C-alpha positions in Angstrom: 7.8 6.2 8.0 9.6 2.8 8.7 11.3 3.0 5.3 12.6 6.5 6.1 14.0 5.3 9.4 15.7 2.4 7.5 17.0 4.8 5.0 18.4 7.3 7.5 20.0 4.4 9.5 21.6 3.0 6.4 22.9 6.3 5.3 24.4 7.1 8.6 26.0 3.7 8.7 27.6 4.2 5.3 28.2 8.0 5.4 32.0 8.1 5.1 33.0 8.1 1.4 36.9 8.4 1.6 38.5 5.1 1.4 35.2 3.2 1.2 36.4 0.7 -1.2 39.0 -0.6 1.4 36.6 -0.3 4.4 36.4 -3.5 6.2 38.9 -5.3 3.9 41.0 -7.6 6.1 44.7 -7.4 5.9 45.7 -10.0 3.2 49.2 -10.3 4.6 48.0 -12.2 7.7 45.2 -14.3 6.1 45.0 -17.6 4.3 42.0 -19.4 2.8 38.9 -17.9 1.1 39.3 -14.5 2.7 42.8 -14.0 1.4 41.7 -15.3 -2.0 38.9 -12.8 -1.9 41.3 -10.0 -1.2 43.5 -11.0 -4.2 40.4 -11.2 -6.4 39.3 -7.7 -5.4 42.7 -6.2 -6.1 42.5 -8.0 -9.6 38.9 -6.7 -10.1 39.8 -3.2 -9.4 42.6 -3.4 -12.0 40.6 -5.4 -14.6 41.2 -4.2 -18.1 37.8 -4.9 -19.6 34.3 -6.2 -18.8 35.1 -9.8 -19.7 37.9 -10.0 -17.3 35.8 -8.3 -14.6 33.0 -10.7 -15.2 35.3 -13.6 -14.8 36.8 -12.3 -11.5 33.3 -11.4 -10.3 32.1 -15.0 -11.0 34.9 -16.3 -8.9 34.1 -13.8 -6.1 30.4 -14.7 -6.2 31.4 -18.4 -6.0 33.3 -17.8 -2.8 30.6 -15.6 -1.4 28.2 -18.5 -2.1 29.9 -20.8 0.4 28.7 -20.2 3.8 30.6 -23.1 5.6 27.4 -25.1 6.1 26.5 -27.8 3.5 22.8 -27.3 4.6 22.8 -23.6 4.1 24.7 -23.9 0.7 22.2 -26.4 -0.5 19.2 -24.3 0.6 20.8 -21.2 -1.3 21.0 -23.4 -4.4 17.2 -24.1 -3.9 16.6 -20.4 -3.6 18.0 -19.9 -7.1 15.7 -22.6 -8.5 12.8 -21.1 -6.7 13.3 -17.6 -8.0 13.8 -18.9 -11.6 10.6 -20.8 -11.3 8.8 -17.6 -10.1 8.2 -19.0 -6.6 9.2 -15.9 -4.6 7.3 -17.0 -1.5 9.3 -20.2 -1.4 12.5 -18.4 -2.0 11.8 -16.0 0.7 11.1 -18.8 3.2 14.2 -20.6 2.2 16.3 -17.4 2.7 14.7 -17.0 6.1 15.6 -20.5 7.1 19.2 -20.0 5.8 19.6 -16.8 7.7 18.4 -18.6 10.9 21.2 -21.1 10.4 23.8 -18.5 9.1 22.8 -15.2 10.4 26.0 -13.5 9.3 26.1 -14.7 5.8 26.2 -11.5 3.7 25.5 -13.4 0.4 22.2 -14.9 1.7 21.2 -11.5 3.1 22.0 -9.8 -0.2 19.9 -12.3 -2.1 17.0 -11.7 0.3 17.4 -7.9 -0.2 17.2 -8.4 -3.9 14.1 -10.7 -3.6 12.4 -8.2 -1.3 13.2 -5.4 -3.8 11.6 -7.5 -6.5 8.6 -8.0 -4.3 8.3 -4.3 -3.7 9.2 -4.4 -0.1 11.8 -1.6 0.1 11.9 -1.5 3.8 13.0 -5.1 4.1 15.4 -4.7 1.2 17.0 -1.6 2.9 17.4 -3.4 6.2 19.1 -6.3 4.5 21.4 -4.1 2.4 22.5 -2.2 5.6 23.6 -5.5 7.1 25.2 -6.7 4.0 27.3 -3.6 3.6 28.2 -3.5 7.2 29.6 -7.1 7.0 31.0 -6.9 3.4 31.5 -3.3 2.2 33.0 -4.7 -1.0 29.5 -6.2 -2.1 29.3 -4.2 -5.3 26.0 -5.6 -6.2 24.5 -4.5 -2.8 25.8 -0.9 -3.6 24.1 -1.1 -7.0 20.9 -2.4 -5.3 21.2 0.6 -2.9 21.6 3.0 -5.8 18.6 1.5 -7.5 16.5 1.9 -4.4 17.6 5.5 -4.1 16.7 6.2 -7.7 13.3 4.7 -7.0 12.7 7.1 -4.1 14.1 10.0 -6.1 17.2 10.5 -4.0 19.5 11.1 -6.9 22.6 12.3 -4.7 22.5 9.2 -2.6 22.0 7.0 -5.7 25.1 8.5 -7.4 27.1 7.9 -4.2 26.0 4.3 -4.1 26.8 3.7 -7.8 30.2 5.3 -7.4 31.0 3.2 -4.4 30.2 0.1 -6.6 32.3 1.4 -9.4 35.3 2.0 -6.9 35.2 -1.8 -6.2 34.3 -3.0 -9.7 35.1 -0.2 -12.3 33.8 -2.4 -15.1 30.1 -2.5 -14.0 28.4 -1.2 -17.1 25.0 -0.6 -15.5 26.4 1.4 -12.7 28.6 3.4 -15.0 25.6 4.4 -17.2 23.5 5.2 -14.1 26.3 7.3 -12.6 26.9 9.2 -15.8 23.2 10.0 -16.1 23.0 11.1 -12.5 26.1 13.3 -12.9 24.5 15.0 -15.7 21.1 15.4 -13.9 23.0 16.8 -10.8 25.4 18.9 -12.8 25.7 22.3 -10.9 23.8 20.8 -7.8 26.1 20.6 -4.8 26.6 16.9 -3.8 
């Protein structure tokens, strides 16, 4: 029941499709610093000619997203990566909870916690975090892919396709999202979306 309420809340929050790739994107003409650089990178990412170029741009975007403005939070996020690699999911989750206590609006930390909760099988917690990630950073294409994956897991193919298409509108070179969207389009062919 809680999962369904989270899913409905997330879907209502993210309902409009038209112009979704630009939603929440600040006006680059009045910005300086990391946000301005992110806007430039997203423009380049959308126009990337191949997967290698997109991966390079994506790596730079992720590098910028991985900076919170707090040395402590940034260090803790590095430790999360180490804990996950070592299979210490409980430690990683505790670290992410600490990070979000320090930096509650940090979308990247919240996205990592959503991923970790998905890995742990806690879809409710993952959906709650994804809703906040996408509210704060609607260009977070990995979060859209995560949402699509959850929607597939609960057999909501229409919402899964929508999520994968939103990811592809931001990063057209995402091979896994392309394949998933193509398969879903075939599965839903003839079904009104």
